[in-house]
N, CA, C and O atoms as a Tinker XYZ file with bonds, in Angstrom:
   376  protein
     1  N     48.118000   32.296000  -36.318000    73     2
     2  CA    47.348000   32.509000  -35.123000    64     1     3
     3  C     45.898000   32.105000  -35.344000    63     2     4     5
     4  O     45.233000   31.606000  -34.436000    81     3
     5  N     45.424000   32.326000  -36.548000    73     3     6
     6  CA    44.057000   31.993000  -36.873000    64     5     7
     7  C     43.821000   30.490000  -36.740000    63     6     8     9
     8  O     42.769000   30.061000  -36.266000    81     7
     9  N     44.821000   29.679000  -37.167000    73     7    10
    10  CA    44.712000   28.231000  -37.038000    64     9    11
    11  C     44.698000   27.818000  -35.575000    63    10    12    13
    12  O     43.972000   26.900000  -35.194000    81    11
    13  N     45.493000   28.488000  -34.756000    73    11    14
    14  CA    45.509000   28.190000  -33.322000    64    13    15
    15  C     44.145000   28.474000  -32.702000    63    14    16    17
    16  O     43.652000   27.702000  -31.880000    81    15
    17  N     43.549000   29.581000  -33.102000    73    15    18
    18  CA    42.233000   29.946000  -32.578000    64    17    19
    19  C     41.199000   28.909000  -32.986000    63    18    20    21
    20  O     40.352000   28.516000  -32.183000    81    19
    21  N     41.273000   28.462000  -34.250000    73    19    22
    22  CA    40.337000   27.437000  -34.711000    64    21    23
    23  C     40.553000   26.127000  -33.960000    63    22    24    25
    24  O     39.587000   25.447000  -33.610000    81    23
    25  N     41.801000   25.771000  -33.711000    73    23    26
    26  CA    42.120000   24.539000  -32.970000    64    25    27
    27  C     41.563000   24.577000  -31.561000    63    26    28    29
    28  O     41.019000   23.588000  -31.069000    81    27
    29  N     41.702000   25.728000  -30.913000    73    27    30
    30  CA    41.171000   25.889000  -29.558000    64    29    31
    31  C     39.652000   25.793000  -29.578000    63    30    32    33
    32  O     39.054000   25.135000  -28.727000    81    31
    33  N     39.031000   26.449000  -30.550000    73    31    34
    34  CA    37.565000   26.420000  -30.650000    64    33    35
    35  C     37.074000   24.992000  -30.890000    63    34    36    37
    36  O     36.071000   24.569000  -30.314000    81    35
    37  N     37.788000   24.253000  -31.745000    73    35    38
    38  CA    37.396000   22.860000  -32.018000    64    37    39
    39  C     37.538000   22.010000  -30.762000    63    38    40    41
    40  O     36.660000   21.201000  -30.463000    81    39
    41  N     38.628000   22.181000  -30.025000    73    39    42
    42  CA    38.830000   21.422000  -28.781000    64    41    43
    43  C     37.747000   21.750000  -27.761000    63    42    44    45
    44  O     37.216000   20.860000  -27.096000    81    43
    45  N     37.421000   23.048000  -27.642000    73    43    46
    46  CA    36.359000   23.448000  -26.710000    64    45    47
    47  C     35.021000   22.834000  -27.115000    63    46    48    49
    48  O     34.265000   22.354000  -26.270000    81    47
    49  N     34.740000   22.853000  -28.413000    73    47    50
    50  CA    33.482000   22.282000  -28.900000    64    49    51
    51  C     33.438000   20.784000  -28.604000    63    50    52    53
    52  O     32.415000   20.275000  -28.147000    81    51
    53  N     34.558000   20.063000  -28.865000    73    51    54
    54  CA    34.635000   18.626000  -28.574000    64    53    55
    55  C     34.487000   18.355000  -27.084000    63    54    56    57
    56  O     33.793000   17.420000  -26.682000    81    55
    57  N     35.138000   19.173000  -26.269000    73    55    58
    58  CA    35.040000   18.994000  -24.814000    64    57    59
    59  C     33.598000   19.170000  -24.349000    63    58    60    61
    60  O     33.099000   18.395000  -23.533000    81    59
    61  N     32.936000   20.195000  -24.877000    73    59    62
    62  CA    31.531000   20.427000  -24.499000    64    61    63
    63  C     30.646000   19.276000  -24.971000    63    62    64    65
    64  O     29.765000   18.818000  -24.243000    81    63
    65  N     30.888000   18.817000  -26.193000    73    63    66
    66  CA    30.096000   17.704000  -26.733000    64    65    67
    67  C     30.321000   16.443000  -25.894000    63    66    68    69
    68  O     29.383000   15.703000  -25.599000    81    67
    69  N     31.573000   16.214000  -25.518000    73    67    70
    70  CA    31.892000   15.046000  -24.692000    64    69    71
    71  C     31.237000   15.168000  -23.311000    63    70    72    73
    72  O     30.723000   14.188000  -22.771000    81    71
    73  N     31.260000   16.366000  -22.755000    73    71    74
    74  CA    30.640000   16.600000  -21.455000    64    73    75
    75  C     29.126000   16.372000  -21.527000    63    74    76    77
    76  O     28.544000   15.750000  -20.638000    81    75
    77  N     28.498000   16.881000  -22.591000    73    75    78
    78  CA    27.047000   16.673000  -22.760000    64    77    79
    79  C     26.724000   15.184000  -22.922000    63    78    80    81
    80  O     25.731000   14.696000  -22.383000    81    79
    81  N     27.565000   14.474000  -23.662000    73    79    82
    82  CA    27.351000   13.040000  -23.857000    64    81    83
    83  C     27.489000   12.293000  -22.524000    63    82    84    85
    84  O     26.709000   11.390000  -22.221000    81    83
    85  N     28.485000   12.682000  -21.745000    73    83    86
    86  CA    28.680000   12.064000  -20.433000    64    85    87
    87  C     27.484000   12.354000  -19.521000    63    86    88    89
    88  O     26.999000   11.461000  -18.826000    81    87
    89  N     27.015000   13.594000  -19.525000    73    87    90
    90  CA    25.842000   13.949000  -18.718000    64    89    91
    91  C     24.612000   13.167000  -19.168000    63    90    92    93
    92  O     23.820000   12.711000  -18.344000    81    91
    93  N     24.458000   13.016000  -20.495000    73    91    94
    94  CA    23.330000   12.245000  -21.024000    64    93    95
    95  C     23.414000   10.786000  -20.573000    63    94    96    97
    96  O     22.412000   10.198000  -20.168000    81    95
    97  N     24.611000   10.208000  -20.644000    73    95    98
    98  CA    24.794000    8.817000  -20.220000    64    97    99
    99  C     24.484000    8.644000  -18.732000    63    98   100   101
   100  O     23.858000    7.662000  -18.332000    81    99
   101  N     24.925000    9.602000  -17.920000    73    99   102
   102  CA    24.638000    9.540000  -16.485000    64   101   103
   103  C     23.143000    9.667000  -16.218000    63   102   104   105
   104  O     22.599000    8.976000  -15.356000    81   103
   105  N     22.482000   10.552000  -16.959000    73   103   106
   106  CA    21.035000   10.720000  -16.802000    64   105   107
   107  C     20.307000    9.443000  -17.209000    63   106   108   109
   108  O     19.339000    9.050000  -16.559000    81   107
   109  N     20.761000    8.795000  -18.275000    73   107   110
   110  CA    20.142000    7.541000  -18.698000    64   109   111
   111  C     20.353000    6.447000  -17.650000    63   110   112   113
   112  O     19.456000    5.642000  -17.402000    81   111
   113  N     21.532000    6.420000  -17.041000    73   111   114
   114  CA    21.799000    5.438000  -15.988000    64   113   115
   115  C     20.884000    5.688000  -14.788000    63   114   116   117
   116  O     20.336000    4.744000  -14.218000    81   115
   117  N     20.716000    6.965000  -14.400000    73   115   118
   118  CA    19.809000    7.290000  -13.293000    64   117   119
   119  C     18.376000    6.904000  -13.638000    63   118   120   121
   120  O     17.630000    6.425000  -12.784000    81   119
   121  N     17.997000    7.118000  -14.899000    73   119   122
   122  CA    16.656000    6.753000  -15.348000    64   121   123
   123  C     16.444000    5.245000  -15.254000    63   122   124   125
   124  O     15.397000    4.796000  -14.790000    81   123
   125  N     17.426000    4.465000  -15.688000    73   123   126
   126  CA    17.306000    3.004000  -15.595000    64   125   127
   127  C     17.160000    2.561000  -14.146000    63   126   128   129
   128  O     16.345000    1.692000  -13.836000    81   127
   129  N     17.951000    3.160000  -13.257000    73   127   130
   130  CA    17.863000    2.820000  -11.832000    64   129   131
   131  C     16.485000    3.181000  -11.290000    63   130   132   133
   132  O     15.884000    2.407000  -10.545000    81   131
   133  N     15.990000    4.352000  -11.661000    73   131   134
   134  CA    14.661000    4.782000  -11.205000    64   133   135
   135  C     13.582000    3.843000  -11.736000    63   134   136   137
   136  O     12.652000    3.497000  -11.007000    81   135
   137  N     13.696000    3.429000  -12.995000    73   135   138
   138  CA    12.714000    2.500000  -13.566000    64   137   139
   139  C     12.739000    1.161000  -12.840000    63   138   140   141
   140  O     11.689000    0.566000  -12.600000    81   139
   141  N     13.940000    0.681000  -12.488000    73   139   142
   142  CA    14.052000   -0.576000  -11.739000    64   141   143
   143  C     13.406000   -0.437000  -10.363000    63   142   144   145
   144  O     12.698000   -1.337000   -9.910000    81   143
   145  N     13.653000    0.696000   -9.701000    73   143   146
   146  CA    13.042000    0.923000   -8.390000    64   145   147
   147  C     11.524000    0.978000   -8.504000    63   146   148   149
   148  O     10.817000    0.438000   -7.653000    81   147
   149  N     11.020000    1.630000   -9.553000    73   147   150
   150  CA     9.572000    1.705000   -9.764000    64   149   151
   151  C      9.000000    0.312000   -9.969000    63   150   152   153
   152  O      7.955000   -0.021000   -9.411000    81   151
   153  N      9.681000   -0.506000  -10.768000    73   151   154
   154  CA     9.207000   -1.872000  -11.009000    64   153   155
   155  C      9.173000   -2.667000   -9.706000    63   154   156   157
   156  O      8.230000   -3.419000   -9.461000    81   155
   157  N     10.192000   -2.504000   -8.879000    73   155   158
   158  CA    10.239000   -3.198000   -7.586000    64   157   159
   159  C      9.103000   -2.721000   -6.692000    63   158   160   161
   160  O      8.424000   -3.533000   -6.063000    81   159
   161  N      8.890000   -1.402000   -6.633000    73   159   162
   162  CA     7.820000   -0.857000   -5.794000    64   161   163
   163  C      6.440000   -1.271000   -6.292000    63   162   164   165
   164  O      5.547000   -1.543000   -5.490000    81   163
   165  N      6.260000   -1.320000   -7.610000    73   163   166
   166  CA     4.967000   -1.741000   -8.151000    64   165   167
   167  C      4.703000   -3.213000   -7.836000    63   166   168   169
   168  O      3.576000   -3.588000   -7.510000    81   167
   169  N      5.737000   -4.044000   -7.933000    73   167   170
   170  CA     5.583000   -5.457000   -7.588000    64   169   171
   171  C      5.240000   -5.602000   -6.108000    63   170   172   173
   172  O      4.380000   -6.405000   -5.746000    81   171
   173  N      5.903000   -4.836000   -5.259000    73   171   174
   174  CA     5.610000   -4.864000   -3.821000    64   173   175
   175  C      4.187000   -4.385000   -3.559000    63   174   176   177
   176  O      3.483000   -4.957000   -2.728000    81   175
   177  N      3.763000   -3.345000   -4.258000    73   175   178
   178  CA     2.404000   -2.832000   -4.106000    64   177   179
   179  C      1.381000   -3.894000   -4.514000    63   178   180   181
   180  O      0.387000   -4.101000   -3.819000    81   179
   181  N      1.625000   -4.562000   -5.637000    73   179   182
   182  CA     0.720000   -5.627000   -6.081000    64   181   183
   183  C      0.653000   -6.748000   -5.048000    63   182   184   185
   184  O     -0.421000   -7.280000   -4.766000    81   183
   185  N      1.814000   -7.102000   -4.484000    73   183   186
   186  CA     1.853000   -8.152000   -3.464000    64   185   187
   187  C      1.043000   -7.737000   -2.239000    63   186   188   189
   188  O      0.307000   -8.544000   -1.671000    81   187
   189  N      1.181000   -6.479000   -1.835000    73   187   190
   190  CA     0.444000   -5.992000   -0.670000    64   189   191
   191  C     -1.055000   -5.920000   -0.938000    63   190   192   193
   192  O     -1.856000   -6.207000   -0.049000    81   191
   193  N     -1.439000   -5.541000   -2.149000    73   191   194
   194  CA    -2.863000   -5.517000   -2.508000    64   193   195
   195  C     -3.436000   -6.927000   -2.409000    63   194   196   197
   196  O     -4.523000   -7.128000   -1.869000    81   195
   197  N     -2.695000   -7.900000   -2.935000    73   195   198
   198  CA    -3.138000   -9.295000   -2.873000    64   197   199
   199  C     -3.230000   -9.768000   -1.427000    63   198   200   201
   200  O     -4.195000  -10.430000   -1.044000    81   199
   201  N     -2.230000   -9.430000   -0.632000    73   199   202
   202  CA    -2.226000   -9.824000    0.784000    64   201   203
   203  C     -3.388000   -9.178000    1.531000    63   202   204   205
   204  O     -4.039000   -9.834000    2.344000    81   203
   205  N     -3.656000   -7.898000    1.266000    73   203   206
   206  CA    -4.796000   -7.219000    1.904000    64   205   207
   207  C     -6.107000   -7.888000    1.529000    63   206   208   209
   208  O     -6.970000   -8.092000    2.382000    81   207
   209  N     -6.259000   -8.229000    0.257000    73   207   210
   210  CA    -7.491000   -8.892000   -0.192000    64   209   211
   211  C     -7.642000  -10.242000    0.492000    63   210   212   213
   212  O     -8.740000  -10.617000    0.904000    81   211
   213  N     -6.533000  -10.974000    0.613000    73   211   214
   214  CA    -6.577000  -12.281000    1.277000    64   213   215
   215  C     -6.972000  -12.130000    2.741000    63   214   216   217
   216  O     -7.803000  -12.885000    3.245000    81   215
   217  N     -6.381000  -11.164000    3.415000    73   215   218
   218  CA    -6.688000  -10.955000    4.830000    64   217   219
   219  C     -8.123000  -10.485000    5.025000    63   218   220   221
   220  O     -8.787000  -10.886000    5.980000    81   219
   221  N     -8.601000   -9.639000    4.126000    73   219   222
   222  CA    -9.999000   -9.198000    4.222000    64   221   223
   223  C    -10.945000  -10.374000    4.024000    63   222   224   225
   224  O    -11.961000  -10.485000    4.711000    81   223
   225  N    -10.609000  -11.250000    3.085000    73   223   226
   226  CA   -11.446000  -12.420000    2.835000    64   225   227
   227  C    -11.447000  -13.339000    4.049000    63   226   228   229
   228  O    -12.475000  -13.923000    4.392000    81   227
   229  N    -10.300000  -13.466000    4.694000    73   227   230
   230  CA   -10.232000  -14.290000    5.903000    64   229   231
   231  C    -10.979000  -13.634000    7.053000    63   230   232   233
   232  O    -11.640000  -14.314000    7.838000    81   231
   233  N    -10.875000  -12.321000    7.153000    73   231   234
   234  CA   -11.493000  -11.595000    8.263000    64   233   235
   235  C    -12.992000  -11.477000    8.134000    63   234   236   237
   236  O    -13.693000  -11.458000    9.145000    81   235
   237  N    -13.498000  -11.398000    6.941000    73   235   238
   238  CA   -14.932000  -11.186000    6.743000    64   237   239
   239  C    -15.793000  -12.318000    7.282000    63   238   240   241
   240  O    -16.737000  -12.036000    8.021000    81   239
   241  N    -15.528000  -13.583000    6.960000    73   239   242
   242  CA   -16.385000  -14.641000    7.503000    64   241   243
   243  C    -16.317000  -14.706000    9.026000    63   242   244   245
   244  O    -17.341000  -14.892000    9.684000    81   243
   245  N    -15.133000  -14.556000    9.582000    73   243   246
   246  CA   -15.006000  -14.596000   11.035000    64   245   247
   247  C    -15.745000  -13.433000   11.673000    63   246   248   249
   248  O    -16.435000  -13.596000   12.679000    81   247
   249  N    -15.594000  -12.270000   11.083000    73   247   250
   250  CA   -16.275000  -11.093000   11.627000    64   249   251
   251  C    -17.782000  -11.284000   11.535000    63   250   252   253
   252  O    -18.508000  -10.941000   12.469000    81   251
   253  N    -18.251000  -11.820000   10.435000    73   251   254
   254  CA   -19.684000  -12.059000   10.271000    64   253   255
   255  C    -20.195000  -13.095000   11.247000    63   254   256   257
   256  O    -21.255000  -12.913000   11.847000    81   255
   257  N    -19.454000  -14.187000   11.417000    73   255   258
   258  CA   -19.901000  -15.220000   12.351000    64   257   259
   259  C    -19.800000  -14.722000   13.787000    63   258   260   261
   260  O    -20.631000  -15.072000   14.625000    81   259
   261  N    -18.789000  -13.907000   14.077000    73   259   262
   262  CA   -18.676000  -13.347000   15.428000    64   261   263
   263  C    -19.852000  -12.417000   15.706000    63   262   264   265
   264  O    -20.413000  -12.430000   16.801000    81   263
   265  N    -20.223000  -11.617000   14.719000    73   263   266
   266  CA   -21.377000  -10.737000   14.891000    64   265   267
   267  C    -22.652000  -11.555000   15.057000    63   266   268   269
   268  O    -23.489000  -11.245000   15.904000    81   267
   269  N    -22.796000  -12.590000   14.255000    73   267   270
   270  CA   -23.981000  -13.442000   14.354000    64   269   271
   271  C    -24.037000  -14.105000   15.723000    63   270   272   273
   272  O    -25.094000  -14.157000   16.351000    81   271
   273  N    -22.906000  -14.606000   16.179000    73   271   274
   274  CA   -22.861000  -15.238000   17.504000    64   273   275
   275  C    -23.211000  -14.227000   18.586000    63   274   276   277
   276  O    -23.974000  -14.540000   19.501000    81   275
   277  N    -22.674000  -13.039000   18.496000    73   275   278
   278  CA   -22.981000  -11.988000   19.466000    64   277   279
   279  C    -24.459000  -11.628000   19.417000    63   278   280   281
   280  O    -25.094000  -11.450000   20.456000    81   279
   281  N    -25.007000  -11.521000   18.206000    73   279   282
   282  CA   -26.438000  -11.220000   18.075000    64   281   283
   283  C    -27.283000  -12.306000   18.728000    63   282   284   285
   284  O    -28.259000  -12.005000   19.416000    81   283
   285  N    -26.915000  -13.561000   18.518000    73   283   286
   286  CA   -27.662000  -14.667000   19.138000    64   285   287
   287  C    -27.571000  -14.604000   20.661000    63   286   288   289
   288  O    -28.562000  -14.812000   21.360000    81   287
   289  N    -26.381000  -14.317000   21.162000    73   287   290
   290  CA   -26.212000  -14.207000   22.613000    64   289   291
   291  C    -27.035000  -13.045000   23.161000    63   290   292   293
   292  O    -27.648000  -13.160000   24.222000    81   291
   293  N    -27.048000  -11.936000   22.442000    73   291   294
   294  CA   -27.836000  -10.783000   22.890000    64   293   295
   295  C    -29.327000  -11.111000   22.891000    63   294   296   297
   296  O    -30.045000  -10.721000   23.812000    81   295
   297  N    -29.794000  -11.819000   21.876000    73   295   298
   298  CA   -31.203000  -12.212000   21.824000    64   297   299
   299  C    -31.542000  -13.141000   22.984000    63   298   300   301
   300  O    -32.597000  -13.000000   23.602000    81   299
   301  N    -30.656000  -14.092000   23.286000    73   299   302
   302  CA   -30.899000  -15.008000   24.406000    64   301   303
   303  C    -30.934000  -14.237000   25.719000    63   302   304   305
   304  O    -31.799000  -14.481000   26.559000    81   303
   305  N    -30.007000  -13.317000   25.898000    73   303   306
   306  CA   -29.967000  -12.506000   27.113000    64   305   307
   307  C    -31.209000  -11.630000   27.210000    63   306   308   309
   308  O    -31.794000  -11.490000   28.284000    81   307
   309  N    -31.603000  -11.052000   26.108000    73   307   310
   310  CA   -32.804000  -10.212000   26.082000    64   309   311
   311  C    -34.031000  -11.039000   26.450000    63   310   312   313
   312  O    -34.878000  -10.596000   27.226000    81   311
   313  N    -34.121000  -12.244000   25.889000    73   311   314
   314  CA   -35.246000  -13.129000   26.212000    64   313   315
   315  C    -35.276000  -13.477000   27.692000    63   314   316   317
   316  O    -36.338000  -13.468000   28.313000    81   315
   317  N    -34.117000  -13.783000   28.256000    73   315   318
   318  CA   -34.051000  -14.130000   29.679000    64   317   319
   319  C    -34.436000  -12.934000   30.536000    63   318   320   321
   320  O    -35.184000  -13.073000   31.504000    81   319
   321  N    -33.928000  -11.767000   30.185000    73   319   322
   322  CA   -34.258000  -10.570000   30.963000    64   321   323
   323  C    -35.732000  -10.205000   30.827000    63   322   324   325
   324  O    -36.366000   -9.804000   31.803000    81   323
   325  N    -36.272000  -10.342000   29.636000    73   323   326
   326  CA   -37.692000  -10.028000   29.430000    64   325   327
   327  C    -38.577000  -10.973000   30.240000    63   326   328   329
   328  O    -39.599000  -10.558000   30.787000    81   327
   329  N    -38.180000  -12.249000   30.315000    73   327   330
   330  CA   -38.991000  -13.182000   31.106000    64   329   331
   331  C    -38.906000  -12.830000   32.587000    63   330   332   333
   332  O    -39.886000  -12.977000   33.317000    81   331
   333  N    -37.735000  -12.364000   33.034000    73   331   334
   334  CA   -37.615000  -11.953000   34.438000    64   333   335
   335  C    -38.438000  -10.693000   34.704000    63   334   336   337
   336  O    -39.076000  -10.576000   35.750000    81   335
   337  N    -38.424000   -9.775000   33.779000    73   335   338
   338  CA   -39.172000   -8.530000   33.948000    64   337   339
   339  C    -40.673000   -8.789000   33.944000    63   338   340   341
   340  O    -41.421000   -8.150000   34.683000    81   339
   341  N    -41.106000   -9.720000   33.119000    73   339   342
   342  CA   -42.545000   -9.965000   33.002000    64   341   343
   343  C    -43.106000  -10.788000   34.162000    63   342   344   345
   344  O    -44.325000  -10.860000   34.318000    81   343
   345  N    -42.265000  -11.402000   34.967000    73   343   346
   346  CA   -42.743000  -12.154000   36.137000    64   345   347
   347  C    -43.269000  -11.192000   37.194000    63   346   348   349
   348  O    -42.802000  -10.060000   37.320000    81   347
   349  N    -44.235000  -11.664000   37.938000    73   347   350
   350  CA   -44.686000  -10.841000   39.072000    64   349   351
   351  C    -43.584000  -10.743000   40.132000    63   350   352   353
   352  O    -42.741000  -11.634000   40.232000    81   351
   353  N    -43.588000   -9.687000   40.903000    73   351   354
   354  CA   -42.569000   -9.442000   41.930000    64   353   355
   355  C    -42.540000  -10.559000   42.960000    63   354   356   357
   356  O    -41.464000  -10.843000   43.486000    81   355
   357  N    -43.667000  -11.218000   43.285000    73   355   358
   358  CA   -43.701000  -12.287000   44.288000    64   357   359
   359  C    -42.838000  -13.462000   43.861000    63   358   360   361
   360  O    -42.114000  -14.032000   44.677000    81   359
   361  N    -42.909000  -13.829000   42.584000    73   359   362
   362  CA   -42.199000  -15.025000   42.138000    64   361   363
   363  C    -40.691000  -14.805000   42.102000    63   362   364   365
   364  O    -39.938000  -15.778000   42.136000    81   363
   365  N    -40.232000  -13.573000   42.034000    73   363   366
   366  CA   -38.803000  -13.300000   42.037000    64   365   367
   367  C    -38.202000  -13.584000   43.405000    63   366   368   369
   368  O    -37.042000  -13.989000   43.491000    81   367
   369  N    -38.962000  -13.382000   44.479000    73   367   370
   370  CA   -38.446000  -13.576000   45.823000    64   369   371
   371  C    -38.495000  -15.034000   46.236000    63   370   372   373
   372  O    -37.807000  -15.410000   47.185000    81   371
   373  N    -39.261000  -15.856000   45.582000    73   371   374
   374  CA   -39.388000  -17.239000   46.020000    64   373   375
   375  C    -38.404000  -18.164000   45.387000    63   374   376
   376  O    -38.407000  -19.361000   45.674000    81   375
């Protein structure tokens, strides 16, 4: 009976060891998948950072020139209005 008990204990120990090994292998597989997903997401993030920088570079000169153009138009309008304001009231009616 003692040998039977030892045999059962050995089988249980082997089963537990096999189960732990299987769990470890599954965890390693999940880790590899997670690492691959992280690598994909990091590459996508880098691509988006580059795209954002490119778009900002494209947008900055246009935004600056648009502001400059608007400023020039505002100055011209201000000059025209100031000349109208500074005229005497008689000349506005004629």
